[in-house]
N, C-alpha and C positions, 0 to 999 in steps of 0.2 A: 375521613378527617381532612380538613383543608390544610394547605401548606402553611398558612398562618398559625394553625394549631400544632402542626408537626414540627415547625422550626424550633420552638423552645426545647423540644425533646432531643433534637439533633444537637443543640448547644450543650445539653447535659453530657453528650458522648464525646465531644471534641473540645479543643482549645478555643478560646473566645474568638480568635482571628481566623478560625478554620471553617466558619459557617458564614457564607456571603449572601446577603439579601439586598444590598444597596443596588438600585437599578443601574447606575452608571457602571459599577464594577461587574455586574452580571453580564453586561453587553460584551465584555472581554471574551466570554465563552459562547457567544451566540452562533458560531460556526466553526468548522475545522478548516483545513486548507482549501476546501471547495466553498468559496465565499458566496456563491449565488443561492445557496440554501441557508436560511437563517431562522433561528428561533431563540428567544431569550429564555434561559432556564428559569424555572420557578425558584430554585435555591441551589447554591453550589456548596459542596463540602470538600474539604481538603484533609482526608485522613492520613495518618502516619503509620498505621499498623493494619495487619490483616484482621485482627480482632475488632478494630474500629469499623472496618468495611463490613464485616459480618454483622455487627450491631446495627449499622445503618440499613443494610439490606433487610434484616429481620424487621426493623421498624417500618420500612416501606411495605414489606409483605403484610404486616399486621393491619395496615390501613389501606392496602390496595393502591399504593402510590407507585407509579412507574419510575425507574431509575436508569441512567445511562452512564457508562464508564467513559472516561476521557484520559488520554495520556498527554502528549505534547501538543496535540491538535494539528498535526501535519497531514492527517488523512485527506484523501482526495475523492471520496465518494459520499461524503455526508454521513459517514458511519457514526460519528460522534455528535451528530446534531441533537441538541438537548430537547427535552419536553418542557413546554411552558407550564405544565401542571405537575412537573416531576422534579426529581433530585438528580443533579449532575455530580457524579463521584469522580473527582479529579485526583489522579495518583501522582502528581508532580512532586509531592513531598517524600515519596517513597523511593529514594535515590541511592540506597546503599548497595554496594557489592558485598554480599554476605560471606562468600567463600570463593577462594580460587584454589582449585585442586589440580595442579599440573600433572602429577603422576597418573590421574584418571582423566586428564584432558577435559575438565569441565569447570564451569563457574556457576555460582548460585547468586541471583540478583533479584532485586525488587523491581516492580513493573515500571517505575519512573526513571530507571537508569537509561541513559541514552545509548543508542546502538554503538557509537564509536568509543564510548567510555570503556567498554569491555576490552576492545582491542588495545586501547591505551594502557589498560591495567596489566596486560599480559605480554605486550610487545617485547619488553626487555628479556623475557624468558623464552622468546622464540615462538610465540603463538599469536593467534588472532581469531576474531569471530568473523566467519565468512560472509553471511548475508549483509549486503551493503546498499540499502536504498540510497537514492540521491540525497535524501534529507538525513543521512546517518549521523551528522553532527548534532542534530536536535531531536530526531524522532526517538520515541521511547520503546523499550523492549516489550512492554505490555501492549502497546499499539501494534508492534510488529507481529506479536502472537495473534492478536485479534484479526489482523488482516492477512496473515500468512505472507508477509512481505518478502520480496526477492531482492532485486538489485542487479547491477551490471554483471556480477559474477555468478548469477544463478544458473547460467548455461551449464557450467561444469560442476558447481557445488550445491545446486538446489536451493529451495526456499527455506523459510523459517522452520517449517515442519520437519525438515531434514536435520535440523540442528538443535531442536528442543528435546531434552531427555525426560523432563518431568515438569509439572506445574502444580503448585498449591493454588487452589481456586476457592473463591466464595461462590457457592451455588446460588441460584436465584431465590432459594428460600432461606439463605443466610447461614448455611453450614460450611465449615472449612474442611475441604477434602484434598487429597493428593492424587493426582493422575500421573502414572509413570509408564514409560514405554515398556517396562518389563512386566507390567500387570498382566495377569491371566485374563482370558476372555476378550471381549470386544475392545477395540482400540478407541477408548474414550478420549485419550490424549489427542489422537489424530482428529477426532470429531471436534474437539474443543479448539484446536489451533485453526484459525481461519473462520471461526464462527461469528466474528464481528460483534462480540459482546452480547450475543443473544443467549448464550448458555452459561453465563456467569462472568466473574471478574477474576483475572489472574492476580495473585498477590505475591507469589514467589516463583521464579522460573530458573530451572537448571538447563544451561545451554552447553553444547559441545564446542570445545575449542579445537581449532585446526592448527597444524604445525606450519610455521612460515616456510614457504617453498624455498628450495635451494637456489633456484634461478627464476628470474622474472624478466621477460622482454616485452616491452610495450611499443607498438608500431602505430603510426598514423599514416594512412594512405589517402591521398586526395585524388578524386575522380572528376571528370568533366560533367558527369550526370549521375543521378541516383540509380539509374538502371545499370550502369557499369559497376557501381559499387555493389548492387544486389547480385550481379553475376559472380563477383569475387566471393561474396559470402557463400553462395551455393558451391562454388569450387572448393573453398576451404573445408566445408563440412563434407563434401563429396570425396575429398582426399583422405578422409579418416582422421583429420585433425580435430581435437576437441579443445579449443582455446578456453582459458578462464573466462574470457569475455569477448564478444564481438558487438560493437555498438556503431550505429550509423546516425549521422545528422545531415539534413539537406541544407541547401543554400540559405533558406530563410532562418533556420535554426542557427546556422553558423553566424549569420549577420547579427542575430540577437546576442549570442554568446560573446561575439567580438565587442559589441557595444557595452556589454555588462562587465566583462572581466578581462578584456584585451587578451584573448587566448592565443592570438597570432597564428591561427590556422592558415594554410596556404591561400593566397589571393585567388579569387574567381573560381573557387571550387564549387562544383554542383553538388558534391557530397563528400563527406570525409568518413572514413572507416577507422575505428579504433579497435585494434586487435591486441589482446594481451595473452601471452603464453606463460605458463608457470609449471613448475615441477622439478624433477631431477635435471641437472644441467645437461647431461647427454641427450635426454629426450627433448628438452627445450631447444637445444642447438639443432637437432635434426628437424624439428617442426619449423623452426625459423628459416632454415634453408628452403623447405617446401613453400613456406609462406611468401618469401621473396619472389619465388618463381611465379606463384599464383597471382601475386599483386603487381606483376611486371607492367600491367596496363595502366597503373596509376601514374599521373604526371608528376607526382612528388611522393616520396616515401621517407618518413622520418622515423628514426629509431632512438628511443630515449637512452641516453648514456648513463643516467644515474637516477636516483629516487626523486631528485628535484625536477629533472626533465620529465619524468613519468608523471609527477603531480601536475606539471604544466599542461601536458597532453590531456589529462583527465579533467582539468579545471573547466574547460568549456562545456564538456558533456555534463558534468555534475551540476553546473549552474543553469542548464538549459531551461528548466521550467520557470524559474524566477526571472531569467534573462529576457524572456519575451516581453516582459513589462516595459523594456526599453524601446520596443518597436510597436507596441500596441497598447491602447488604454485598458483593454479588457481581453480576457481569453478563457477558453474552456480547455482543461486538460483531460484528454480522453485516454482510455486504456482498453485495448482489445488485443486479441491474439488470432493469428491466422497461420496455417501451415506455411513453413518457410518457402516452399515451392510456389505459393500463391502471392508472395510479396510483390512481384512486378505488376501483376494484374490489379491487385488491391491498391497499390500506390498510384497507378495510372487512373483508377476510378476516383481516388481521392482528389487528384488533380482536376478531373472533370467536374466533380462536385464543387470544388473551389471556384472554378471559372463560372459555372452555371449560376451560383448564388452570390458571386462577388464577395466571397469570404476567403481571406488568406488562411492557409494551413501550413504550419511548420512541422516537419516530421522528424521526430527523435525516436529511436527504437532499439530494443535489444534484438538486433538482427539475427543472432544465432538461433533464437527460439521463436521468432516471429511475433514477439510482443511489441505492438505498436503503441506509441504515445503521441498521437497527433495533437498539436496545440492549435486550436481553432481560434483565430484572432478576429476581434471586431472592436468597433468603437461604440461603447454603450450610450454615448450622447447622440448617436445617429438613429433616428426613428426606424424601427424594424430590423436593425442590425443584429440585435440580440436574438430575435426570433429566427433570423436566417442562420445564425451561428448554431442555434439549437437544432435546426433541421439538418445542417451538415454534420454536426456531432452525432446525431442519432443515425443518420444514413451511414456513417462510418461503422457503427456497431452492426447495422444490418449487413454491411459488406462482410464483416468478420464472420457472422453467422452463416451467410450464404456460402462462404468458402470453407465451411467446416471448422471454424474457429470458435472463439469464446468472447463474451462481452466483457471479460476482465481477466487480466493476467496476474496482477498483484495489488491493485488499488481497492479491490473489494466491490461489493454491490451497493451496500449502504442504502440510502434513500434515492440516490441519483439514478441508479440503474435497475431498480426493482421492477419497473414497468417493462423491462426487456426480458425478464426471466421467462415469461410464457412463450417467448419466441425461441428460446433455447430448450425449454423443458415442457413435457406434457403435463396435463393435470395430475396424472398419477404420480409422476416424478415429484411435482411440487408438494402433493399431499404426503408422500413418503418423507420428504425432507422436513416438512412441518411436524410430522409425528415425532421425529427425533427432537425437534425443538420442544415440543410439548412434554416429552419425557423429562427434560431438564427443567422446563419452566412452564408448568401447567397453567399458571395464572397470566402468563404473557406480560410480565412486568419488566423483564430484563431487556433493555434497548428495544422496545416495541416499535413497529413501523419500519423496520429495516429488513432488507434482503427480499422479503416476500411481498408481491404486489397486492394480494388480497388475503391477508392472514385469516385463518379460520379459527373458530372456537375449539380449544382443545377438548376432545371428547365427542365432537360431532362426527357424523358419518363422513369418511373420506370421500372426496369428490364433490361434496356440497360445501362450498366456501362462501361465507357471507361476513358482513361486518363493515364498519365504517373505518376507513384508514385513519390512524391516529393523527396524522399530519393535517388531515382535513377537519376532523372534529376531535380536539384534544379532550382528554378526560374519559375516554371510552376504553381504557386498557382492558377492562374486564371482558370485553367482547372477543379478545384475541387469545 
């Protein structure tokens, strides 16, 4: 069935304004936060209930129409890139906090609820939701589940998967099921979190709430060079301190943040280190005494006196991705992981790549766990600049793999990094992963074309992968 024939049936399921076909309005949804991959969706639907999503998915299944789920659109790997021949299921109208259960330290929310909204709902009761992506004011919990999002505090508190207790999902064939951490047998909930929309759509999420720590100390340490800052990071972890967060920004990232939000970090810093300690007061005081000694090589050390000063220190780091727009017409946000001990070598290699290709790179990263977020800056009006930026961006991922790291820490694979998967995994590894996907989605309709570079037909012999990539030739979903 063509989309033109499918659309009237979608209108029967939803409110009149919840099915979008106007070409101008459709362009609103043509990309996520990774703007250089674009595709105008065939049709956009805005359901308000799990039952509506299930009906939409069943209809898509009935007619072999691919579908893609989208939350707030803040993703940075093209994971929510729509299909021109498919249905984009946008969960932004599902924004209810359904239950807050303080005695059991949990909340039940719909997928369109923003990350920060959970903390705001329970802050007065002394609780918060720990995962905190930089986009936490706008990113949705459904998207966080899809990408297994982290944030600055994931060093101590872990990623989304560590804080999701259950999910109600619509499977790729349109059935509503519940996945729970206490289920017997295989960890299907663990498989679903981080599956980037390829195993279904989350419609209700139960998250774990964390108790607000008794004491929090936030420190900003300024260094002459990023190498000195890196040594301090190693020393902090080597001393047995596990901060809530250790973040680092280099001079170029600081320049961008200063231009964007006037964060007032120390002048002429080659790098700044943000370290946050939290927990019982006695423990935090002891760690702070150690931290001051370790960071004695910093030319300036600031300690936040209250929540306002703490927010001021974090403002520059939280705004870093958007801030580079103040100093560069275009940029690529990269996301890779290296062992913490490899940070100095990898950063030095990034500097060499930058100089070799004439492309500036601003470094922002979760230093405590080696999660790099290089911002590759270029002028898209300059001939060849975009191609050089892509080369540098790809070479950074190669560096991560060479040093025993990963091509992604928290932004996901999506469409942007799928071509790098064979560099990390063998054919057998990829076939095994795709067998899991096929068990959930044998027809390959749920967010096709993401994660795997050469998706294979479900049911074919493992190791023999064939098919046309759906972004190259739309409308071939049945091959995958």
